[in-house]
N, C-alpha and C positions, 0 to 999 in steps of 0.2 A: 659514540650518539649518532642517535637516529636523527635528521632534521623532517620537517615535514613540509613539501614542496606544496601539497596540495591542503585544503583544510577535509575531505572526505577521507577518511578510513576502510578498511576492506571490512568487507561485511561478512560475519560469521554462519555458515548454513545451518537450518533446522536440521536438527537431529529427527525430529519425526514431526509427522502433517504435512501437508501440503504448503511449499512455500508461498508466501503471497509477497516475499520481498519486490515482487515486480509490478507490484500496485504504486508502491513511490514512485519508482521510476517513471511510470507511466504519469504521473501525476504530476513528477516535476515536467516532461517532456511538454507536457498540456497548461501548465502554468506558463512556463515560456512563449508558446505560440499567443495565450492570450495576451501578453504585452506585445508581442509585434502587431496582433492583429489591431489593439488599441493606436499604434505608432502608426499602422496604415491607414485607419479612418483618419489620422492629423493629417499627415504627411501627402499619403495618396490614395485619397478616397473613388478613385474609378477602378480598382481595383475590387471593388464590394460588388460590381456590375461582373459578369463572365467577358467581357467585352467593351473597348473603347468606346463603341457606340454602334446603332443598328448597322453599320456597315464597314465598319471598320474592326477587324479584331482586338487590331491592339498589340500588345507588346508577348512575349512567350509568356511572363508570368499571370495570366489569365486563362490558359489551359487550368484543366479540372486538378490536377494533381500539383502544379506548381503555383497554384494561388491557395493552397491552405493554410500558411505563414498569416495571411487574408484575414482569414477565415475564423471570428467567434462563435457561433454557436455550436462549433463540435466540439471543443475544449471547455466550453462551460458544462455542456453536456455531459462530458467525462469527468467532471467532477461528480456532479449529482450522481454517477452511476458508479463511482469508486467509493461514493460515500455511504449507499447502500450495498455495495458488496462488504464494505470494511465492516462498516457497526451491525450486521447480521451474520458474518462467519463466525464468534464465536459462539453468540445464542445456541447457531445452528448446532455448532460441532457439540455442545453441550448437551443440546435437547436428544440427540443422537444414540449419544452414549449413555442415554437414562437419567442425568446430574437435573431431573428438570428444577430441582430448588436452585442450583447455583446459576442454571437461567434466569431463572425469575429475579434474586437476587442483584446478577448482572447488571441484567436491565432496568433496575430502577438506580443503580449508580451510574450507569452511563446516561440515564436520562439528565440529571441533574449535571452531571459534567459536563454532555454534550453542549448543554446552554451555557455554562461557564467559560468552556474552551472558546466558543463563535462570539460570545456577549461581549467579552472582557476586552478581546484583539483589536475586535472593532472599532471597541467607543476610544482604544486610545490612537489607534489610526486616524479618528475624527478629531481627535484633540489636537494632533498632529499639524493636519491638516487648517483645522479652526486657527493656529495661532501663526502656519505661513500665512494663512488668508489677512490676520489680520493684522502683518509685520510688512506685506508690502511684496510677500515672494508670487504671490500672483501678479503682480502688474503688470508683468511682459506679456504673460501666456493668454491677458485679456484683452492687450492689443495686437497680438501676432497674427501673421493671415490665415494660418489654422485653424481651420472653422470649430473641428472639435476638440481643439484646447481650450479658444477664445468662446466656445459654448457652455466649457464644464468650468471655467476658470470662475468666482463669484467675486463680488466685491466687498472690501471691508467692511465692517459694519460700525459705526460712529457711535460715540459715544460708550460708558464702563457698563451698564446694566443690557443694554441691548443685547452686545456682543453674549455675553454671558446667556443671556435668555435664549438665543440662537443659537448655541452649541448644545441647548440642555432639549431643545425644542426637536435637534435634528436628530441628537442620539436616543428620544423616542421614537421619530420619526421612519427611523431604518427600518425599526423591527415592525414600526403599525405598518406603514403600505411603502417601504422599499426606498423613500424618500431618504436625498440627503443631499442638499447643495453644494459641501464640502466632498465630498466624494461621490459623486451620482454612480458608480461604479458598484458601487455597495447595497445593490437592487436587487442582488442574485444569493444574497446572504438570509434573508429571512423566509425563503423558499429553499435554503439549504437547510434552514433550521425545522423547517416542516417538514421535508423531507426525510428528514435521522429522526423525528416524532411518527411519523406514516410507519418505518420500519419497525419502532420499537414497540407500537401500536399493534402491527398485524402478528409479529412477534409475542407479547404478550397476548394474544387471541391463539396463536397458534404453537402457543410450546410445548402442550402438551399431544398435539393432533400427532399420527403415523406422518412420516415424511411424504409418503405419494398426496396425501391431505394437504398439507403444507404447500405442496409443490402449485396441486392446484389451485388453493387460492391468491397466492402470489401471481399465476399466468390469469387466472380473471381476472385482479387487479390493474394486470395490463393491459387489458384489453379495453377496461373499464374506462383505463384515464386514454388508449389511444380513440375511444368514442367520444370521451369527453374533451377533445382539444385540448390536453395538457401535455405536450411530447415532451418540453424541459423536465419538470419535476415529476411528475408520477411516475410514467413511460421508463423514467433513466432509472428511478430510487427502484420503483420494484422490480426491473430487471436484473440490477444489481444484487437485490437478495434472492433474486431465482439462482443467479449464476452461482451467489456464493451455496445455497442449497445443493446445487445441481454438480458444485467442482469436488463436493467429496465422496463423489461417484464415477467422475471421471478417472480415468486410469491414466497415470502418470507417464505410463509411455505410447499413451498415442503421438503420433506422428514420427518415434524411431522406423529405420529402416526394417523392425522385424515389421513392421506394421503393413499396410495392403497399403499401394502408390499413390491410391486416388484419398485416401485417409491420410497421407501425408503432403497432396497436396490442397485439403481441405483448409487450412489452417493460412495456407497465404493465398487463396481463393477469395477467402471471407476480408483478409485485410486488403486483398487488391477494389472489394468492392465498395466495402467499407470505407474508407479513403476519398473513392470515387465520389458517393454520394456524401460528403460530409465538403466537397467542395460546392457543393449547389450555394448557386449566388442569392443576395439577399433582396435585389432587385433587377430588372430586367430581365427575366431568366430565358424571354425571347429570342434577345438577341442571338444567341450558339443553338446549334442544333440539340446536342447534347444535354444541355438544362431546358430545351424546351420540351424534349422527350419525358425527361422526369415529372413536367409540370405536367404533361397529358396524362403519365400513369399517376401522379398523387388526386388528378381530377375524381380518379376512380376508387382509388384505396383509398383517403382518408375523407374524415368527414367533412361537410358543406364547409366552407368557411373558414378552413383551417388557413396556418401558417405555412405553407409548403418549407419556408427557407428557416422552419424550425422543425418539420419534422425530417428530412431527408436529414439534417446535419445529427442528429437524435440518434433515427436508425445508424446512420454510419460511424457513430461511436460505438454502436452495440456490435454493430460487426468486428470492429476495431478488438474488441476486447473479447468480445467470444475466440475469434481466431490468435489473442495469447494466450489465453485460456486453454485451447487446444496442441501449442507449439511450444516444448521445451526449448526450443533456440530461441524466438521470442522472449522467456521470462529470463532466459539465460543472460540474454543482451538487456533488458530493461533491470535485468537483479545488480546492474556495474556499480561498484560504492562510490560514481560521480553524479549518475543519475538517481539513485537511492539518499544522496547529498543534496541534492536540485529538488528531488520530490518533498524531503523534509523542508525545506525552503520556499513551499508552492504555496503555503497560508499567506507570509508573511509578503512575497510577489504580490500576489493579489491585493492584500492591502493599502501596501505601501507605490506600487508602480505608478498610481495615478498622480497624486500629491508631486512625488517626482517628476512625471514627466510635463507638468503643468511647473513648476519652479526651475529645478534644476538644469531640464534639457531644453524647459524657453529660455533661460539665461546663455545658457552654451551655444544657443541656433540663433535666438534675433537681440541677446541683446547690448550685442556691439555694434548692430545695424543701425542703421539713420531712419526714423520710422518717415514714412510719407501720409500727407493730408491730406485728406477727401473732404467734399462738400457737397450739398443736396441746393438747387434754387429754387424757387419761387416762383409761379407765372408771371411775376412782374421784375424777374432779374435780378432781385436779391437773392443773398446768403440764407437759406434755410437751416441746413443742420451741416456741421463741420464733424471728423473723424479720424482718427489716423491708423493709420496698418503697419507695421515693422513687417515688407515682403521677403519670400523665403530666400535662401542663402543660397549659393551653388550646390551643386552635388558633392564636390571634394570635400566640401564641408562636412554633410553627413556624412561620409565615407570616413572622417577622422574621429568626428564627433560620439557617434552612434554608439563604438565600440567600447569609446570610454563611459557612455551612461552605465551600457549595461555592465559592464566593472562596477560602477557604484551603484547601480540598483544590486546586483550580486552582494557586495561587499557589507548594504547595511541593510540586506535581508538575512546574512550571517549574524551578524550585529543584535539583530531585534530574534534571532532565536537566543542569541548568549545573555542576552538582558532582560527585555522583554517577556517572554514566552517563558522562561522557568519560575518568573513572577504573575504571570498569569495562572499558571499551572499550580502555584502555590494556593493562590489566593481560592482559585475553584475549591481545591483537596479541602480548604479552611472551610467553605463553603457547605461543602457535600458532608464535614462531620459536624457542622452546626446543627446545618437543618435533619441530618439524620441522628445526631446523638448516639451512636453504638454504644462507645463506651460509658456513657450514663447509664444507658440503659442494662450493659451488662453488671454494673457496678449494685443496679438497683436490684435486680434479677437473682445476683448471688445472697446480697444480704438479707432479702425476701425468705432465699429458702432458707441461708441459716436461723433464724428466728423462729419460722416456723418447726422446724426438724430440730430444736435443740440441740445444736451445738455438732448435730454428726455427721463430721464432712465429707464420708464415702456415700453418705445417702443425699444429701446436698448437690456431689459432683454428679451422682446422677442424673440427678431432676434438673439439671441443669443442660442437659442434652437434649437435641432436638433428631427425635425419629420421624422420617417420614414414609407413609404406609403407599405404596406404588401398584396398582394393578398388574397383574399376572401377565397381561401380553409385553407390560412394559419390561419387564424383569426379563424373560424371555427373550425378546429384542435385543436387552443390552450383553442375554448372554452369548446369544448368537452374535450379536458382535465384534464381543471381547473374547469369543471362539475364533470366528474366523482372523482375529487381527495375531493375535499369540500363536494360530499354528502354523505358519509361513517359521516365526522367531524359531518355535519349537521343533521342529522339522531339519531348522539349520543349525540349535545349538547340538542335537544329537547326530547330525551330519559329524560335524568336528569332531562331536569326542569321538567317533567311530572309525573318521580317520588315524584321530590322532592313538588310538586305540592300536589297528592295524601298523600306526609306524611303530608304535613300541615293541608291537609281538616280533616284526621284526629285526627291532632291535635287537632284541633278546633270542632271538634264533641265531644271528652274528652269532652274539657271544658265546653261547651253548655250543657253537661249531670249532671258534676258537678257542674256546678251552679244552673240547676234546682233543682238537691239533695237538696242542700245548701239552696234555697229558699223556700222548701219545710219545711223544718229542719227549718228554720226561723220564718217560717208560725205556725207551731205547738206550736213555745217558745211563739210564742205574745199568741196564743190563752190563752194560760197557764201562761200567764207576770203576771197577780193579785196573783194568788195564789204564784205563785215564787218569788214575792216581798216578798210579808208576811215571805216566809218559810226562805230567805235568801239574803240577800246583795250580797253576792257574787257570785250567780247564775246570775242577774242581770248583773254584769260586762263582765261574760262569754257570754250573750246576746248580749251586746253591741260591744264586738271584734271580735264577728262572722256578725253581720254588717257591719263592716269595714273591712274585711276581705272579703264578697261579693260585695261590692263596690268595692275593689281593685279588684275581679276577672272579672268582669265587665267590668273596664278601663283595662283592660289586653284583655278581649276578641274584646273590640273596635281597638288596636291596630295591634292585630293577624288578623283581618280585614282587617284594613289597607295593611297591611304589603303583604297581599294576593294579594289582588286587585291591589297593585305594582308590585308585582313578575309577575302575569300574563299579565300586561302592557309592560313589559320589557322583558317577553319571545316573545310577540308579535311583539316588535318592530325588536328583536334582527331576527328573523325568517324575515322578513320584508328587511331588509339590507342584511339578505342572498343570500336570493332569487332575487335581483335586480345586487348584486355583479357577482351572478352564471351567469344572463342573460345580 
């Protein structure tokens, strides 16, 4: 009996097509870094700048690469980029293979499914945060010394109707303008839904076009978003779809030792540049030389009035994703089962880490400490306002509490995947079936066909089928694509058959030689048979055994001959079938 120590299982490799499990691993790392960025905002906001101040470079965690856990924009940009990549991958493969009807049907289903899979879990997360707020779970967070936690912790609403009205209002404003007082970090979700709809709409318009034309459309939309100062949603969404289309043309062998050393170095160079750009600070870039140079470059290449702290991390996230696409080593690392498991928790981690920071983590760090009271005085010396603040604990408390909090966070996200996510999937599927009404439509069509044709079942079954007329260039493109994919497999199969036939031929020659040798020995034995009979009865028995063995070898030779002929015929038949299917 095997005992599972970890919650993930080994990932199975894909038998066909390019492996995209690395996208789950990259999304898992991004979700964890989003959590660390919010913890940095709460407990170490000085790391949002490139240095402690203009004259003090600060600690080692201010340098470009080590400051990445404090950064939030590049990991949010990765969410948008991977959304465009994953959502566009399947329709583009179907379009390239000539299955335009399946691609259109999949886009219709994905549009409904994507909306449900985003809205339902977000509503549940808002409900959980609202309940925590109403029972006083954010009370400590509202009075602690961490500014980000204090600013994002709402006060309970008094009464019975008012809290319900506030809950409904915030569930609605989450998708109307990105505002939610119970969980402010949900501001990205309406943009994520908008990005998915942009991908589906563009694919709907370009699914029948040539691949090169579709690449031109996505490239144009990328630079249109650049000019429109939309680095977070438009640029990343369209870049993800563009990479999904390009990934079907990128050789899977790039980066291997067979390639040029410069080509193998390219992914690592892009990774270095991407991580460096991802560290661009949100404020005070003029405090350090490296961020100041990036700001000067951004002044020349970005549109006027752009927020450089959004553009540079977005470009950095794109460079990191391209480096993974070009590097089998990085793809193998990101496809580790633990990272894929972490990627499956990415959406629950994003939804629940904010409420848990304001409630569980705040109680663990500040709930046991004595508050300090502050006040302001009026001009006459009387007290004007008073308030209380719970100060930060010592550093050793953070060392103990933060690992425990991450364990609680991952466990809660895992339980979300086991309980909440299946329910949301079921509700989305039922909603999709109710809105599309596929089963009822199929039954009605079959009933109408049977009534009109008077019970001719064979004709009715033919009229139920759908035939799609495709243009000749599409058919030729599909034929060339099929031929290009089957030719290597056919050559491999023929090579294996030839190798097996050569092996059987060598074996047959060896058996023939051995048979001739045994026949010669038996002939010599017959010539001296009389002498052997007079000499010994035992030698006569040995000759009969040799004759029996020779007979068995002859039978075996005949069977092998029949087997070789049958294999040759089967190989010829398979070759004819494959050639017919290719053309």
